[in-house]
C-alpha positions as CSV (number, residue, x, y, z in Angstrom):
1,X,8.8,-8.3,-5.1
2,X,10.9,-5.3,-4.9
3,X,10.6,-2.4,-7.3
4,X,13.8,-3.2,-9.3
5,X,12.6,-6.8,-9.9
6,X,9.1,-5.6,-10.8
7,X,10.5,-3.1,-13.3
8,X,12.7,-5.8,-14.8
9,X,9.8,-8.2,-15.3
10,X,7.3,-5.5,-16.4
11,X,9.2,-3.0,-18.6
12,X,7.0,-0.1,-19.9
13,X,4.3,-0.9,-17.3
14,X,3.7,2.8,-16.4
15,X,3.8,4.0,-20.0
16,X,1.5,1.3,-21.3
17,X,-1.1,1.9,-18.6
18,X,-1.0,5.7,-18.8
19,X,-1.7,5.5,-22.5
20,X,-4.8,3.5,-21.8
21,X,-3.5,0.2,-23.1
22,X,-3.9,-3.1,-21.4
23,X,-0.9,-4.8,-19.8
24,X,-0.1,-8.4,-19.0
25,X,1.4,-8.1,-15.5
26,X,4.1,-10.6,-14.6
27,X,4.2,-11.6,-10.9
28,X,6.3,-14.2,-9.2
29,X,4.3,-17.5,-8.8
30,X,4.9,-17.6,-5.0
31,X,3.5,-14.0,-4.8
32,X,0.4,-14.7,-6.9
33,X,-1.9,-15.6,-4.0
34,X,-1.0,-12.4,-2.2
35,X,-1.6,-10.4,-5.3
36,X,-4.9,-12.0,-5.9
37,X,-6.0,-11.4,-2.3
38,X,-5.0,-7.7,-2.6
39,X,-6.0,-7.0,-6.2
40,X,-9.1,-5.1,-5.4
41,X,-7.3,-3.0,-2.8
42,X,-4.5,-2.2,-5.3
43,X,-7.1,-1.2,-8.0
44,X,-9.0,1.0,-5.6
45,X,-5.9,2.8,-4.5
46,X,-4.7,3.3,-8.1
47,X,-8.1,4.8,-9.0
48,X,-8.1,7.1,-6.0
49,X,-4.6,8.3,-6.8
50,X,-5.5,8.9,-10.5
51,X,-8.6,10.9,-9.5
52,X,-6.6,13.0,-7.0
53,X,-4.2,13.9,-9.8
């Protein structure tokens, strides 16, 4: 999924998460297995980037 499509499907994603609110992420059905497989890796990288500021 490219960034433009991600942004279209998930408007206000950045603002919602940065305010500490939960967000129901929308992902293409055919990409869901890849997302599920990499979910922990994505979360770890996100936390690392947040901590590094």
